[in-house]
C-alpha positions in Angstrom: -3.9 -37.9 -6.5 -6.5 -38.3 -9.2 -9.3 -38.2 -6.6 -7.9 -35.1 -5.1 -7.4 -33.4 -8.4 -10.9 -34.3 -9.4 -12.3 -32.6 -6.3 -10.3 -29.5 -6.9 -11.3 -29.3 -10.6 -15.0 -29.8 -9.6 -14.7 -27.1 -7.1 -13.2 -24.7 -9.6 -15.8 -25.5 -12.2 -18.6 -24.8 -9.6 -16.9 -21.5 -8.7 -16.6 -20.6 -12.4 -20.3 -21.4 -13.0 -21.2 -19.2 -10.0 -19.0 -16.3 -11.5 -20.7 -16.7 -14.9 -24.1 -16.6 -13.2 -23.1 -13.5 -11.2 -22.1 -11.7 -14.4 -25.7 -12.1 -16.0 -28.8 -10.0 -15.3 -30.3 -10.9 -11.9 -33.1 -13.4 -12.2 -36.2 -13.3 -10.0 -35.4 -14.8 -6.6 -31.7 -14.3 -7.1 -29.6 -15.2 -4.1 -27.8 -12.2 -2.7 -24.7 -11.8 -0.5 -23.6 -15.5 -0.9 -19.9 -15.5 -1.8 -18.2 -18.0 -4.1 -14.6 -18.5 -4.9 -13.8 -17.2 -8.5 -10.1 -18.0 -9.1 -7.8 -20.8 -8.0 -6.0 -20.4 -4.6 -2.4 -19.2 -4.9 -2.9 -17.1 -8.1 -1.9 -14.0 -6.2 0.6 -13.3 -3.5 -0.4 -12.3 0.1 -0.2 -8.7 -1.3 -3.4 -9.3 -3.3 -5.2 -5.9 -3.3 -6.7 -3.0 -5.1 -9.4 -4.7 -7.3 -10.9 -2.5 -10.0 -13.2 -3.2 -13.0 -12.9 -1.5 -16.3 -15.8 -0.5 -18.7 -15.5 -3.8 -20.5 -15.9 -5.9 -17.3 -12.2 -6.9 -16.9 -11.2 -7.2 -13.2 -7.6 -6.0 -12.4 -5.8 -7.0 -9.2 -2.3 -6.3 -8.0 0.5 -8.8 -7.4 -0.4 -11.7 -9.7 2.1 -14.5 -9.1 4.7 -12.2 -7.6 5.0 -8.7 -6.3 5.1 -5.8 -8.8 2.6 -7.2 -11.2 -1.0 -6.6 -12.2 -3.3 -9.5 -13.0 -6.4 -9.4 -15.2 -9.5 -11.6 -14.9 -11.6 -11.4 -18.1 -15.4 -11.8 -17.9 -16.2 -15.6 -17.8 -12.6 -16.6 -17.3 -11.6 -19.3 -14.9 -8.2 -17.8 -14.0 -6.4 -14.5 -14.2 -3.7 -13.6 -16.7 -0.7 -11.3 -16.3 -1.6 -7.8 -17.5 1.6 -5.9 -16.9 4.7 -5.8 -14.8 5.4 -2.5 -13.1 8.8 -0.8 -13.3 11.5 -2.5 -11.2 11.1 -1.9 -7.5 7.5 -0.7 -7.8 4.7 -2.6 -6.0 1.0 -1.7 -6.6 -1.5 -1.5 -3.8 -4.6 0.1 -5.3 -6.1 0.4 -8.8 -8.9 2.8 -9.9 -10.4 3.8 -13.3 -11.2 7.3 -14.5 -14.2 8.0 -16.7 -12.1 8.0 -19.8 -10.8 4.5 -19.1 -7.4 5.6 -17.7 -6.1 3.1 -15.1 -4.4 4.6 -12.1 -2.1 2.5 -9.8 -0.8 3.5 -6.4 2.9 2.3 -6.0 3.5 2.2 -2.3 7.2 1.3 -2.7 8.3 4.2 -4.9 5.7 6.7 -3.9 4.2 7.0 -7.4 0.8 7.1 -8.9 1.0 5.4 -12.3 -1.4 6.0 -15.2 -2.1 3.5 -18.0 -4.1 4.9 -20.9 -7.0 2.9 -22.2 -5.7 0.4 -24.7 -2.2 0.6 -23.5 0.0 -1.6 -21.2 2.6 1.1 -20.4 2.6 2.5 -16.9 3.7 6.1 -16.9 4.3 8.2 -13.7 1.3 10.4 -13.2 2.4 11.8 -9.9 5.3 11.3 -7.5 6.1 12.8 -4.1 8.9 12.0 -1.6 6.5 13.4 1.1 4.3 10.3 0.8 4.7 7.6 3.4 3.1 4.8 1.4 0.3 5.6 -1.0 -2.3 2.9 -0.2 -6.0 3.0 -1.3 -7.5 5.4 -3.8 -10.8 6.7 -4.9 -11.6 8.9 -7.9 -14.2 11.6 -8.6 -16.0 12.2 -11.8 -13.7 15.1 -12.7 -10.7 12.8 -12.4 -9.5 14.0 -9.0 -7.9 11.3 -7.0 -8.0 11.0 -3.2 -5.4 8.6 -1.8 -4.8 7.4 1.7 -1.2 7.5 2.9 -0.7 5.7 6.2 2.5 5.8 8.4 2.2 2.3 9.9 5.2 2.9 12.3 3.8 6.0 13.7 0.2 4.9 13.7 -0.7 8.0 11.8 -1.8 8.9 8.3 -3.0 11.5 5.9 -5.0 12.0 2.7 -3.7 13.2 -0.6 -5.7 15.1 -3.2 -4.2 14.7 -6.8 -5.7 16.6 -9.7 -4.9 18.0 -13.1 -4.5 21.8 -13.1 -5.9 24.2 -15.8 -2.4 24.3 -17.3 -2.5 20.5 -17.7 0.1 19.8 -15.0 -0.7 17.2 -12.4 -0.7 18.5 -8.8 -0.8 16.9 -5.5 -1.3 18.1 -1.9 -1.9 16.7 1.5 -5.4 17.7 2.6 -5.8 19.6 5.8 -8.1 17.9 8.3 -10.0 19.0 11.5 -8.4 16.1 13.5 -5.3 14.1 13.7 -5.8 11.0 11.7 -4.7 7.4 12.5 -3.5 4.8 10.0 -5.5 5.9 7.0 -6.4 2.9 4.8 -9.8 2.2 3.0 -11.2 5.3 1.3 -14.2 6.1 -1.0 -16.6 8.9 -1.9 -20.3 9.2 -1.4 -22.4 9.0 -4.6 -22.8 12.8 -4.7 -19.1 13.2 -4.1 -19.6 15.7 -1.2 -18.4 13.2 1.4 -15.1 11.3 1.8 -15.1 8.2 3.9 -11.8 7.1 5.4 -11.1 4.0 7.5 -8.3 4.0 10.1 -7.0 0.4 10.5 -5.3 0.8 13.9 -8.4 2.1 15.7 -11.0 0.2 13.6 -12.8 3.5 13.0 -14.6 4.8 9.9 -14.7 8.6 9.6 -16.6 10.9 7.2 -15.5 14.4 6.0 -17.0 17.1 3.9 -14.7 18.1 0.9 -13.7 21.7 0.4 -11.0 21.7 -2.3 -7.9 20.4 -0.5 -9.5 20.8 2.9 -11.5 18.3 4.8 -14.2 19.4 7.3 -17.0 18.2 9.5 -15.2 15.2 10.8 -17.8 12.5 12.0 -17.1 9.2 13.5 -19.4 6.8 11.5 -18.6 3.4 13.0 -16.0 1.7 15.2 -15.0 -1.9 14.7 -12.4 -3.9 16.6 -8.8 -2.6 16.1 -7.0 -3.8 13.0 -10.0 -5.4 11.4 -10.9 -3.0 8.6 -9.3 -2.6 5.2 -10.8 -1.5 1.9 -14.0 0.5 1.5 -16.4 0.9 -1.4 -19.7 2.7 -1.6 -22.9 1.7 -3.5 -25.2 4.1 -5.3 -27.5 4.3 -2.3 -24.6 5.6 -0.2 -24.0 2.5 1.9 -20.5 1.5 2.7 -19.1 -2.0 2.0 -16.1 -2.6 4.3 -13.6 -5.4 4.1 -13.3 -6.9 7.6 -9.8 -8.3 7.4 -9.2 -11.0 10.1 -12.9 -11.2 10.5 -13.7 -12.8 7.2 -16.7 -10.7 6.3 -17.8 -7.7 4.3 -19.7 -5.3 6.5 -22.5 -3.3 5.0 -23.0 0.0 6.9 -25.4 3.0 6.3 -24.0 6.5 6.0 -25.4 7.0 9.5 -23.4 4.2 11.0 -26.0 1.4 11.2 -24.5 -2.0 10.6 -27.0 -3.7 8.3 -25.3 -7.0 7.7 -22.0 -8.9 7.7 -21.5 -11.0 4.5 -19.6 -14.3 5.2 -16.7 -14.9 3.0 -14.7 -18.1 2.0 -11.6 -17.0 3.9 -10.8 -14.8 6.8 -8.6 -12.0 5.3 -10.4 -9.9 2.8 -8.2 -7.0 1.8 -10.4 -5.0 -0.6 -13.4 -5.1 -2.9 -14.8 -3.8 -6.2 -18.2 -3.6 -8.0 -18.4 -5.0 -11.5 -20.3 -7.5 -13.6 -22.5 -6.4 -16.5 -24.9 -4.6 -14.2 -22.6 -3.2 -11.4 -24.0 -5.5 -8.7 -21.3 -8.2 -8.6 -18.8 -7.5 -5.8 -15.3 -8.9 -6.2 -13.3 -9.5 -3.0 -9.5 -10.0 -2.8 -8.5 -12.7 -0.3 -5.1 -12.4 1.3 -5.6 -15.7 3.0 -5.3 -18.1 0.0 -4.4 -15.5 -2.6 -7.7 -15.7 -4.6 -10.7 -13.7 -5.7 -14.2 -14.4 -4.6 -17.5 -12.7 -5.4 -21.1 -12.2 -4.4 -24.2 -10.4 -5.7 -25.3 -7.2 -4.0 -28.7 -5.5 -4.1 -27.3 -2.2 -5.4 -24.8 -1.0 -8.0 -21.5 0.3 -7.0 -20.6 4.0 -7.2 -17.3 3.2 -9.1 -19.2 1.1 -11.6 -21.6 4.0 -12.4 -18.7 6.4 -12.6 -17.8 4.9 -16.0 -21.4 4.8 -17.2 -23.3 7.7 -18.7 -26.8 6.2 -18.0 -26.3 4.4 -14.7 -29.0 4.7 -12.0 
């Protein structure tokens, strides 16, 4: 047992060292797109999802230890800690941060979007609708508007919600109209200029782009088709490229806005559910692994849009 434990401890130390290196400015000749395990296996449930990084570099992930929790990995830490427990019966799927530091959490069980103010650990209902099937992934614009995917897995269909604060201060939500019938909407993100919304449909393996006109989507374009049921979370970088979690395939695909597959980044396990940009320069990509319940990371060549959303001087 001592030998086995020693091997595990050595492995975790190596992973931690790689994580610390990934969180420092990129040296000349830095290795890119080589993923390392960051946290111990089994920290999170198979519902591990929704990674997001705050302005201080803390990484937040849903379902730490058990369903209905949020875990936090501080910069340089070897393991996650429990951040909060959601209200009874609620289970998070996605986390995003607004420019003012507010954390938003999509609760797919109770059809809520929770908000946690910066410096707080209290989850308050920001928006609720019984018309939601299952709020899943989210993306957020610079003005605070949230776009949330809402799949209906049984019917192999889905929709997109637009949620925003009105001039009177009230939070409003509406299902966006679309020029086509959508499949099981899942991964979602905005282009850097926020004029285009990218939506992945898990059942078909397709990535679609839409122009945004208030609560209407237009100009539907099929960007890329992967094998059925092999895509999950999506994040964009500041050059406009899409990084797509290829669940069951064990990779992160890097795709141009025009649909060209540039590379597939090999991961430590086969079931990446989602990803987030972070680190001190926005080029560290954290990946949640459903198979094994851990977080891994790699260095990218570009900063993430969501990272730059929280910065005033990000280029």
